[in-house]
Backbone bond lengths (Angstrom), bond angles and torsions (degrees), N, CA, C in turn:
res aa  C-N    CA-C-N  psi(-1)  N-CA   C-N-CA  omega(-1)  CA-C   N-CA-C  phi
1 M - - - 1.480 - - 1.514 108.81 -
2 R 1.320 115.82 136.28 1.454 121.06 174.71 1.526 109.77 -98.96
3 L 1.329 116.01 128.35 1.457 120.90 -178.26 1.521 109.22 -116.07
4 A 1.332 115.01 130.01 1.476 121.10 169.66 1.515 107.16 -95.89
5 I 1.349 116.61 128.02 1.441 121.42 -172.53 1.506 109.96 -127.10
6 R 1.337 116.41 136.07 1.446 122.13 171.80 1.516 107.85 -134.53
7 H 1.321 116.18 123.42 1.461 121.92 -176.14 1.543 107.06 -126.43
8 E 1.319 114.75 110.05 1.480 121.70 -178.80 1.522 109.34 -108.20
9 T 1.314 116.91 127.72 1.451 123.30 175.74 1.526 108.73 -130.18
10 V 1.332 116.76 126.50 1.468 119.35 178.67 1.512 108.52 -131.31
11 Y 1.324 115.62 120.07 1.479 122.93 171.52 1.526 106.89 -95.34
12 R 1.348 115.95 130.89 1.449 121.62 177.52 1.550 109.28 -125.13
13 Y 1.349 115.87 148.19 1.447 120.25 -171.44 1.527 110.52 -132.45
14 T 1.318 116.92 149.73 1.462 121.99 -177.74 1.530 111.17 -83.25
15 A 1.308 117.60 -12.56 1.454 121.56 177.06 1.544 108.03 -141.41
16 P 1.317 118.56 157.55 1.460 120.91 -176.07 1.541 111.05 -64.83
17 L 1.330 115.59 143.73 1.460 123.16 169.29 1.523 106.69 -97.44
18 N 1.343 115.39 153.22 1.449 117.60 171.06 1.531 112.73 -116.54
19 Y 1.377 116.03 -1.37 1.465 117.78 177.01 1.522 108.82 -160.82
20 T 1.323 115.57 132.45 1.460 122.75 174.14 1.512 108.38 -134.31
21 I 1.351 116.74 136.07 1.461 120.08 171.66 1.542 106.32 -133.38
22 Q 1.317 117.15 127.73 1.451 123.31 -176.76 1.526 109.16 -132.97
23 Q 1.326 115.60 138.40 1.445 120.57 169.20 1.504 108.88 -97.88
24 L 1.345 116.20 123.49 1.437 122.09 -176.25 1.528 110.73 -108.06
25 R 1.337 113.93 121.32 1.477 119.50 170.89 1.533 107.24 -111.75
26 L 1.316 115.15 70.41 1.448 123.86 -171.19 1.521 112.92 -120.87
27 T 1.352 116.89 15.95 1.457 121.24 179.13 1.525 108.04 -114.52
28 P 1.339 117.49 126.18 1.458 119.33 -178.83 1.536 112.83 -54.38
29 R 1.306 116.43 142.95 1.471 122.01 -179.60 1.546 110.31 -66.64
30 I 1.315 113.53 155.78 1.455 120.03 174.58 1.557 106.53 -90.54
31 D 1.295 115.49 94.01 1.476 123.05 176.70 1.532 107.62 -123.87
32 S 1.336 114.52 149.44 1.473 117.36 -170.77 1.531 112.40 -66.87
33 H 1.334 119.17 -21.49 1.463 119.82 -178.20 1.509 112.94 -93.01
34 Q 1.363 118.37 -3.77 1.461 119.24 174.76 1.523 109.91 -130.78
35 H 1.314 115.32 136.56 1.461 121.06 -175.30 1.543 107.99 -126.96
36 T 1.341 115.26 128.58 1.451 120.33 178.98 1.500 110.09 -82.48
37 M 1.342 117.19 115.28 1.449 122.56 175.86 1.540 110.49 -72.13
38 H 1.287 115.67 -48.77 1.464 122.70 169.87 1.513 109.39 -162.42
39 W 1.343 116.18 152.18 1.462 120.64 -176.61 1.503 109.03 -154.41
40 Q 1.329 115.74 139.52 1.456 120.44 -175.83 1.520 109.23 -143.68
41 I 1.335 115.55 137.77 1.466 121.35 174.56 1.533 107.23 -119.63
42 D 1.316 114.52 128.46 1.470 121.46 179.56 1.509 109.85 -116.19
43 T 1.343 116.65 124.66 1.451 121.82 178.84 1.538 109.18 -149.04
44 P 1.293 118.61 162.54 1.457 120.64 165.69 1.534 108.05 -76.58
45 G 1.315 117.12 176.08 1.463 121.31 173.77 1.531 113.09 75.82
46 Q 1.315 113.11 -157.93 1.488 121.93 -176.89 1.526 110.05 -115.29
47 R 1.335 116.60 139.26 1.475 121.15 176.60 1.506 110.93 -120.80
48 H 1.342 114.18 138.03 1.475 121.35 176.67 1.520 108.19 -119.64
49 A 1.302 117.99 121.31 1.462 121.39 -178.80 1.539 111.44 -83.42
50 F 1.334 115.93 141.13 1.464 120.86 175.39 1.523 109.19 -157.39
51 T 1.320 116.62 167.06 1.480 122.37 175.77 1.511 107.81 -114.15
52 D 1.332 116.09 127.51 1.469 118.76 -176.53 1.508 112.56 -81.81
53 A 1.325 117.78 -176.37 1.454 122.81 -173.07 1.518 112.69 -66.18
54 F 1.338 117.77 -20.30 1.469 121.50 -179.32 1.515 111.90 -96.68
55 G 1.340 117.52 4.46 1.445 120.35 179.12 1.511 114.62 85.94
56 N 1.311 117.39 14.59 1.459 121.35 179.06 1.504 111.64 -85.38
57 L 1.325 117.62 141.26 1.449 123.34 179.01 1.539 108.44 -83.13
58 C 1.307 117.34 118.33 1.467 121.44 -170.44 1.557 110.24 -129.20
59 H 1.325 113.67 165.79 1.450 121.79 170.84 1.528 108.82 -134.02
60 M 1.318 117.01 142.64 1.442 121.71 170.11 1.530 107.81 -102.02
61 L 1.318 115.63 117.79 1.462 122.36 -177.27 1.523 109.06 -102.95
62 T 1.314 116.22 127.48 1.477 121.09 174.82 1.529 108.82 -126.89
63 I 1.313 114.44 136.84 1.480 121.58 178.65 1.547 106.26 -131.18
64 T 1.313 116.31 125.37 1.462 122.25 176.92 1.521 108.48 -119.12
65 G 1.343 114.60 162.29 1.462 119.46 -176.18 1.530 110.09 86.41
66 N 1.291 116.60 158.78 1.470 121.48 -175.62 1.533 111.12 -62.06
67 H 1.312 116.17 131.93 1.449 122.08 175.62 1.541 108.86 -153.77
68 N 1.347 115.79 146.82 1.477 121.49 -176.25 1.500 111.78 -109.93
69 A 1.344 117.73 -4.17 1.443 119.89 -179.25 1.518 108.49 -152.47
70 V 1.361 114.60 154.19 1.451 121.19 175.62 1.540 108.34 -129.83
71 P 1.332 118.35 97.59 1.445 119.71 176.90 1.539 110.23 -89.68
72 I 1.344 115.49 136.21 1.463 121.09 178.28 1.516 106.67 -133.49
73 I 1.345 116.40 120.53 1.439 121.85 -176.49 1.536 110.05 -126.76
74 A 1.330 116.13 123.39 1.460 122.01 176.64 1.515 108.07 -116.44
75 T 1.341 116.60 130.40 1.459 120.39 -178.53 1.547 109.69 -140.90
76 G 1.312 117.13 151.11 1.446 120.03 174.71 1.504 112.33 167.07
77 E 1.324 114.19 -173.72 1.466 122.28 178.48 1.532 108.88 -128.89
78 I 1.335 114.49 137.26 1.444 122.82 -177.50 1.531 109.34 -126.48
79 E 1.324 117.22 134.46 1.443 121.19 172.45 1.521 108.76 -100.23
80 V 1.311 117.48 119.53 1.450 121.49 -176.16 1.530 109.29 -118.02
81 Q 1.330 115.43 128.49 1.450 120.74 178.20 1.523 110.52 -92.65
82 A 1.296 116.63 151.26 1.471 120.99 177.25 1.536 109.86 -65.03
83 L 1.313 116.05 147.77 1.455 122.40 174.40 1.522 109.37 -106.08
84 Y 1.322 117.82 138.16 1.444 122.11 177.89 1.533 107.45 -74.03
85 Q 1.293 116.68 111.80 1.468 123.29 -179.15 1.525 113.13 48.27
86 G 1.302 115.57 37.45 1.459 120.56 176.58 1.512 116.03 75.58
87 R 1.329 117.39 6.98 1.465 119.40 -173.82 1.515 111.60 -78.97
88 L 1.337 116.34 122.71 1.476 121.19 176.85 1.527 110.52 -80.49
89 H 1.307 116.29 146.17 1.431 120.68 -178.09 1.554 112.92 -75.15
90 E 1.338 114.99 -31.83 1.480 120.02 -175.73 1.523 111.52 -98.06
91 K 1.310 115.17 138.11 1.473 120.59 171.07 1.508 111.20 -86.96
92 G 1.339 116.64 -23.74 1.453 121.02 177.34 1.532 112.40 86.81
93 P 1.353 116.71 161.15 1.457 120.03 -176.06 1.529 114.19 -78.76
94 L 1.324 117.48 -16.08 1.454 121.76 -177.70 1.502 112.86 -92.10
95 S 1.305 117.65 146.85 1.470 120.71 173.93 1.510 109.67 -64.64
96 P 1.324 117.92 141.19 1.473 119.65 177.52 1.537 111.40 -58.12
97 L 1.337 117.10 -24.01 1.460 119.87 -177.73 1.530 111.56 -66.35
98 V 1.341 117.42 -18.52 1.466 119.74 173.67 1.535 110.45 -56.86
99 F 1.312 114.83 -30.74 1.465 120.96 -175.92 1.531 112.21 -99.82
100 T 1.324 115.28 36.81 1.455 122.66 169.09 1.530 109.91 -119.86
101 T 1.323 116.33 1.42 1.458 121.08 -177.58 1.532 110.74 -76.03
102 P 1.306 118.20 128.56 1.478 120.24 180.00 1.530 111.67 -72.32
103 T 1.304 116.28 149.72 1.474 121.92 170.73 1.515 107.91 -132.74
104 R 1.323 115.45 175.91 1.474 119.21 -178.75 1.540 111.68 -60.65
105 L 1.321 116.88 -39.37 1.455 121.18 -175.15 1.520 113.61 -73.55
106 I 1.334 117.86 -24.94 1.462 121.90 -176.74 1.549 111.57 -120.56
107 A 1.329 115.82 25.48 1.449 121.34 -176.97 1.508 111.54 -63.14
108 Q 1.324 114.84 145.23 1.469 121.14 178.79 1.524 111.52 -75.35
109 T 1.335 114.70 140.54 1.467 121.88 170.49 1.518 107.48 -136.66
110 E 1.314 115.33 167.11 1.472 118.71 178.64 1.540 110.78 -62.28
111 T 1.325 115.87 -34.41 1.480 119.14 178.84 1.515 111.89 -64.18
112 I 1.331 116.39 -44.20 1.463 120.44 179.42 1.523 110.66 -67.28
113 Q 1.319 117.17 -42.27 1.468 120.40 179.54 1.538 110.86 -61.31
114 A 1.305 116.71 -40.03 1.473 120.56 178.11 1.510 110.83 -66.49
115 F 1.348 117.02 -40.99 1.450 120.64 179.06 1.520 110.40 -64.38
116 A 1.320 117.56 -43.44 1.461 120.80 178.15 1.532 111.50 -63.74
117 Q 1.307 116.22 -40.37 1.466 120.74 179.77 1.535 110.44 -62.35
118 A 1.314 116.15 -35.77 1.479 121.11 -177.01 1.535 112.69 -80.37
119 H 1.346 117.01 -32.32 1.466 120.04 -167.75 1.529 115.41 -120.06
120 L 1.356 117.45 -2.80 1.461 118.75 177.21 1.553 106.54 -123.85
121 R 1.303 114.10 83.27 1.453 120.84 -173.64 1.521 113.99 -99.49
122 Q 1.333 116.19 -16.81 1.467 120.22 178.21 1.523 109.75 -133.91
123 K 1.333 115.59 130.52 1.456 121.37 -178.85 1.530 110.00 -87.68
124 T 1.335 115.86 51.23 1.445 123.04 -178.82 1.525 109.81 -124.25
125 S 1.328 116.33 171.31 1.471 119.80 179.01 1.515 110.87 -55.93
126 A 1.330 116.12 -45.46 1.472 121.37 -179.64 1.528 111.00 -64.07
127 G 1.324 116.58 -42.29 1.445 120.91 -179.56 1.514 112.29 -66.04
128 L 1.336 117.05 -36.26 1.462 121.70 179.65 1.510 111.90 -73.29
129 L 1.348 116.58 -37.43 1.460 119.23 174.09 1.535 111.11 -64.58
130 A 1.333 115.85 -36.40 1.453 119.07 178.25 1.532 110.51 -64.76
131 L 1.341 115.79 -37.76 1.467 119.17 175.98 1.520 110.43 -60.21
132 A 1.357 117.60 -44.13 1.476 120.79 178.16 1.522 111.64 -58.80
133 E 1.325 117.43 -39.19 1.455 120.80 177.87 1.501 111.86 -64.21
134 H 1.339 116.09 -41.00 1.479 119.83 -179.74 1.534 110.03 -66.78
135 I 1.342 116.47 -38.25 1.484 119.85 177.77 1.485 111.07 -63.22
136 C 1.337 118.79 -41.18 1.449 122.29 178.30 1.526 110.68 -63.77
137 G 1.322 116.40 -34.39 1.442 120.45 177.57 1.525 113.07 -73.07
138 A 1.321 117.55 -32.06 1.447 122.14 -177.40 1.531 111.91 -87.04
139 V 1.330 117.98 -29.73 1.461 122.64 -178.20 1.527 108.03 -127.05
140 S 1.318 116.11 95.18 1.464 121.07 -177.44 1.513 110.25 -69.21
141 Y 1.349 115.95 147.12 1.454 120.62 179.35 1.526 110.03 -72.90
142 Q 1.316 116.11 121.76 1.443 120.60 179.55 1.520 108.85 -149.59
143 S 1.328 116.16 107.19 1.468 121.63 -178.74 1.542 109.38 -60.59
144 G 1.330 115.01 133.10 1.442 121.38 178.29 1.509 115.96 84.33
145 A 1.314 116.95 0.30 1.478 119.95 -178.89 1.509 111.71 -71.15
146 T 1.323 118.15 -28.76 1.473 121.63 -177.81 1.522 108.97 -131.30
147 E 1.349 114.78 173.71 1.453 121.89 176.50 1.520 108.97 -111.13
148 V 1.348 115.87 169.28 1.469 118.75 177.99 1.506 112.18 -66.33
149 T 1.335 116.92 -14.57 1.469 121.92 178.45 1.540 111.54 -91.57
150 S 1.325 118.79 -3.53 1.467 120.43 -176.03 1.525 109.91 -71.66
151 T 1.306 115.80 142.97 1.467 122.01 -178.83 1.526 111.05 -91.65
152 A 1.313 115.08 167.60 1.453 120.93 177.07 1.516 110.08 -59.98
153 N 1.326 117.43 -41.92 1.444 120.46 -177.92 1.533 111.70 -67.21
154 E 1.323 116.40 -37.66 1.459 119.38 179.03 1.541 112.37 -65.20
155 A 1.339 115.12 -38.07 1.479 118.91 178.34 1.528 110.10 -68.55
156 L 1.323 117.59 -38.68 1.471 120.62 179.33 1.519 110.27 -65.18
157 Q 1.319 117.95 -42.57 1.458 120.94 179.07 1.514 111.25 -68.61
158 L 1.340 118.40 -36.91 1.452 121.74 178.30 1.522 113.20 -69.46
159 G 1.348 114.19 -35.27 1.469 118.90 -179.51 1.514 114.85 83.61
160 S 1.346 117.36 11.24 1.438 121.36 177.73 1.513 109.02 -153.65
161 G 1.338 116.13 157.47 1.448 120.13 -178.25 1.519 110.60 173.32
162 V 1.313 116.87 -163.79 1.454 121.75 -178.82 1.537 109.23 -126.34
163 C 1.320 116.93 -172.47 1.456 120.12 -174.40 1.508 113.35 -57.31
164 Q 1.323 117.22 -36.22 1.447 120.80 176.80 1.526 111.73 -58.67
165 D 1.319 116.74 -42.06 1.467 120.91 -179.53 1.510 110.92 -69.04
166 H 1.336 117.64 -40.37 1.441 121.06 177.07 1.542 110.56 -60.21
167 A 1.336 116.60 -43.63 1.466 120.34 179.54 1.535 110.16 -64.56
168 H 1.326 118.52 -45.54 1.446 120.79 -178.84 1.528 111.37 -61.41
169 L 1.347 117.50 -43.69 1.441 120.63 -179.29 1.525 111.04 -65.09
170 F 1.306 116.60 -41.33 1.468 121.11 176.84 1.516 110.54 -58.48
171 I 1.336 117.11 -48.61 1.467 120.99 -179.90 1.529 110.37 -61.36
172 A 1.298 117.17 -44.36 1.481 120.35 -179.38 1.515 110.78 -62.56
173 C 1.306 118.80 -39.08 1.469 122.05 177.32 1.512 110.16 -65.18
174 C 1.324 117.24 -42.73 1.463 119.21 178.13 1.517 111.01 -62.34
175 H 1.314 117.51 -42.57 1.461 120.61 179.18 1.517 111.20 -62.97
176 A 1.312 117.29 -33.32 1.472 120.79 176.99 1.518 111.60 -63.12
177 Q 1.338 116.21 -24.04 1.473 120.78 179.06 1.539 110.32 -108.94
178 D 1.344 116.75 19.27 1.483 122.06 176.35 1.509 113.12 61.60
179 I 1.356 117.56 33.88 1.432 122.96 178.07 1.543 109.34 -106.53
180 P 1.330 119.64 124.28 1.459 119.95 176.60 1.528 110.95 -63.17
181 A 1.286 117.30 137.85 1.466 123.07 177.44 1.533 108.56 -153.28
182 R 1.312 115.54 147.82 1.450 119.94 -176.81 1.531 110.21 -138.19
183 Y 1.342 113.60 157.92 1.461 122.83 -178.21 1.517 109.86 -88.65
184 V 1.360 115.48 140.79 1.467 121.42 178.82 1.523 107.99 -124.19
185 S 1.316 116.85 128.88 1.465 121.35 172.25 1.523 108.92 -108.48
186 G 1.303 115.77 148.73 1.474 118.97 179.88 1.494 112.11 174.49
187 Y 1.335 115.06 -150.60 1.451 122.77 -177.74 1.522 109.17 -129.02
188 I 1.340 114.50 157.64 1.464 119.49 177.41 1.513 110.10 -141.71
189 D 1.311 115.66 142.20 1.472 119.61 167.12 1.519 104.66 -76.16
190 S 1.335 116.36 100.67 1.450 121.45 -172.64 1.522 115.43 -78.49
191 G 1.348 115.88 -9.80 1.463 119.24 178.24 1.536 109.97 60.72
192 S 1.312 114.77 -129.46 1.462 121.21 -176.71 1.532 112.99 -105.24
193 T 1.361 116.89 17.85 1.462 119.67 -174.32 1.529 111.97 -73.59
194 G 1.343 115.96 -25.03 1.472 118.96 -176.61 1.509 112.39 85.30
195 H 1.332 119.17 -1.33 1.450 122.35 177.93 1.528 110.38 -80.40
196 A 1.291 116.40 158.55 1.460 120.62 -179.15 1.530 110.77 -65.39
197 E 1.330 114.57 150.57 1.470 119.81 -178.94 1.530 111.55 -85.81
198 S 1.293 116.83 -16.18 1.486 120.52 165.42 1.522 105.88 -85.44
199 H 1.324 116.26 125.15 1.463 119.28 -163.10 1.519 112.38 -134.38
200 A 1.308 116.35 165.35 1.470 123.15 173.25 1.509 109.02 -141.40
201 W 1.337 115.43 141.68 1.457 121.10 176.78 1.520 107.83 -149.38
202 V 1.334 119.36 -159.49 1.467 120.47 -172.80 1.513 110.29 -138.32
203 D 1.332 114.97 156.30 1.462 123.82 161.42 1.529 108.13 -112.62
204 V 1.296 117.11 136.79 1.466 121.04 -179.68 1.512 108.79 -131.03
205 W 1.324 117.02 138.19 1.435 123.58 -177.04 1.510 110.72 -80.15
206 V 1.308 118.17 126.41 1.464 121.43 179.19 1.509 109.32 -127.17
207 E 1.312 114.39 148.77 1.462 123.03 172.07 1.523 107.59 -131.38
208 E 1.321 114.42 97.58 1.461 120.90 -178.09 1.508 110.59 -138.10
209 D 1.309 117.24 171.61 1.467 121.22 -175.98 1.503 110.35 -53.17
210 G 1.335 116.20 122.92 1.460 122.93 174.91 1.515 115.68 84.44
211 F 1.345 117.64 -4.99 1.459 118.31 -178.39 1.526 111.01 -155.90
212 T 1.315 114.62 131.64 1.467 122.23 168.34 1.531 108.04 -132.31
213 G 1.294 115.20 119.38 1.467 118.76 -177.53 1.498 112.16 162.41
214 W 1.336 114.65 -161.22 1.468 121.96 -176.92 1.540 109.41 -88.21
215 L 1.319 112.76 132.39 1.475 122.20 174.99 1.520 107.47 -112.80
216 S 1.340 117.31 127.47 1.452 121.23 -174.91 1.546 108.67 -100.90
217 I 1.354 115.08 121.62 1.452 121.12 -176.35 1.527 110.96 -126.59
218 D 1.327 114.58 128.22 1.464 122.22 172.58 1.497 107.07 -85.00
219 V 1.304 118.05 100.67 1.469 122.55 -173.58 1.538 109.11 -67.45
220 T 1.301 118.00 -41.12 1.460 121.56 -176.28 1.520 113.01 -59.88
221 H 1.331 115.80 -33.41 1.468 120.45 177.64 1.506 113.69 -104.60
222 A 1.353 115.64 3.63 1.481 121.88 178.07 1.539 111.11 50.25
223 M 1.319 114.35 51.56 1.468 119.64 -178.87 1.514 109.93 -149.58
224 F 1.329 117.68 165.46 1.444 121.75 174.16 1.526 108.79 -70.07
225 A 1.340 116.95 141.60 1.452 120.97 173.26 1.517 108.17 -72.94
226 G 1.355 115.24 151.99 1.444 117.80 -176.61 1.496 113.02 -159.59
227 E 1.317 117.58 -135.86 1.466 120.61 -170.38 1.512 113.35 -75.34
228 A 1.303 119.16 -9.32 1.456 121.39 175.79 1.523 112.58 -89.88
229 H 1.332 117.08 -1.76 1.463 122.63 -175.40 1.528 110.83 -110.64
230 C 1.315 117.60 124.09 1.458 124.19 175.19 1.532 107.95 -105.85
231 R 1.326 117.43 121.67 1.471 123.58 -175.04 1.521 110.53 -88.66
232 L 1.320 116.88 127.13 1.473 122.54 173.36 1.526 110.96 -98.55
233 A 1.313 117.23 -53.96 1.477 120.82 -173.53 1.514 111.49 -149.22
234 V 1.331 115.25 151.07 1.462 121.61 170.51 1.523 107.10 -123.91
235 A 1.335 115.15 145.68 1.467 121.06 179.74 1.520 107.72 -167.16
236 R 1.329 114.78 -169.02 1.478 118.39 -176.33 1.537 111.58 -77.23
237 D 1.357 117.38 -32.22 1.437 120.55 -178.78 1.528 109.05 -161.47
238 Y 1.332 116.40 -172.83 1.464 120.00 -179.21 1.537 111.62 -59.54
239 D 1.325 116.81 -42.91 1.473 119.32 -176.57 1.522 112.57 -55.36
240 S 1.325 117.49 -37.00 1.464 120.51 -177.33 1.504 113.84 -97.72
241 A 1.352 116.68 3.34 1.480 120.45 176.43 1.520 112.25 -127.38
242 A 1.321 119.19 5.84 1.459 122.57 -175.47 1.517 110.58 -57.58
243 P 1.336 117.44 136.45 1.479 119.65 178.60 1.523 113.11 -57.48
244 I 1.362 115.89 -37.17 1.455 119.91 179.26 1.507 109.78 -139.37
245 S 1.325 117.76 130.77 1.459 121.79 175.94 1.528 109.25 -150.97
246 G 1.305 117.63 147.69 1.460 118.68 -179.70 1.512 111.95 172.87
247 V 1.324 115.05 -165.34 1.458 122.43 -177.54 1.532 107.52 -138.32
248 R 1.344 114.75 164.95 1.464 120.42 179.80 1.508 108.88 -142.79
249 R 1.340 115.63 164.27 1.448 121.53 173.76 1.529 108.81 -124.29
250 G 1.351 115.34 119.89 1.435 120.97 -174.69 1.518 111.83 88.22
251 G 1.336 115.74 -166.85 1.471 118.39 171.37 1.482 116.08 106.83
252 G 1.332 119.85 -18.12 1.472 120.82 -177.06 1.513 111.60 62.18
253 E 1.341 118.80 -134.88 1.443 122.76 -179.70 1.531 111.42 -83.68
254 E 1.323 115.28 146.32 1.465 120.79 -175.97 1.525 110.39 -113.47
255 T 1.354 115.55 137.95 1.461 120.44 168.02 1.541 108.47 -121.66
256 L 1.305 114.62 150.05 1.477 119.64 -175.06 1.525 109.47 -129.52
257 D 1.313 115.46 129.65 1.458 123.22 174.09 1.512 108.99 -118.32
258 V 1.315 117.19 127.72 1.467 121.89 -179.63 1.546 108.04 -129.04
259 R 1.316 115.80 135.53 1.462 120.88 175.91 1.500 107.44 -139.11
260 V 1.335 115.91 125.43 1.471 121.48 178.73 1.542 107.28 -125.50
261 I 1.333 114.76 129.57 1.454 121.70 176.27 1.529 108.52 -124.22
262 V 1.311 116.80 122.15 1.469 122.30 175.12 1.529 108.48 -118.21
263 T 1.327 115.49 121.26 1.475 120.20 -176.63 1.512 109.29 -120.40
264 P 1.344 118.45 120.32 1.464 121.32 176.23 1.527 109.95 -76.66
265 L 1.334 116.33 107.23 1.445 120.01 -173.26 1.528 112.22 -69.75
266 S 1.345 116.34 -27.00 1.469 119.59 -177.43 1.534 111.08 -63.62
267 T 1.320 117.72 -27.23 1.452 119.98 -177.58 1.517 112.23 -79.72
268 Q 1.334 116.57 -8.90 1.451 120.30 -178.44 1.536 112.14 -96.01
269 Q 1.309 117.04 -5.51 1.446 121.22 -177.00 1.520 111.98 -80.80
């Protein structure tokens, strides 16, 4: 499937800033099942390209001098091939054990450990999909229910959240059973689901008959990720995979406008 993607982010401020630095993870990953036809990022200031420790293609954006807004626009087309039962072709250069390290967002609690014990009984593709289904049942999708700072445990206790929360809870449950799992940020052709087109899901390490490697699961939709999913970054959690993160000096109060449009070009032919 070929996806046309446009991601607009505009930060506005009530007073002038004199310095902004942002780390951008807005370039699709180089994975064998997805090919970038063309991609462009437009911003003010200066950008320096680099690859982070997880193999994500990044830019460091710096803006100096007085400014009242920071517009960031990423556009392009990506060709994504279907994955057989969510199986990724690459194992990656890092040990899967890198993705068993706890963080604040996916920290273990007694509640999470009990949930994992009850709903993750088989370390297989079927067992992991079943876990995704249980998470969707326990944490209903509700836009605005949580913040980007909300933890997996907070979402579970609240009983509602968004794709980020589903991914964090899934990872935390896997860690409770000593299964490597990592956070994926990207885009999705959401169709008629009503979910945001900026999306998050997970990769989980499996060792089963005929396959050892990363299995990509869209927890929010309780299905394997595939040709409708464009991958931007993988990391331990949202904080280390966020499309945009940074700091500023000055600016007063901040407002943020985000608009993401994903169009499946193959359906228009």
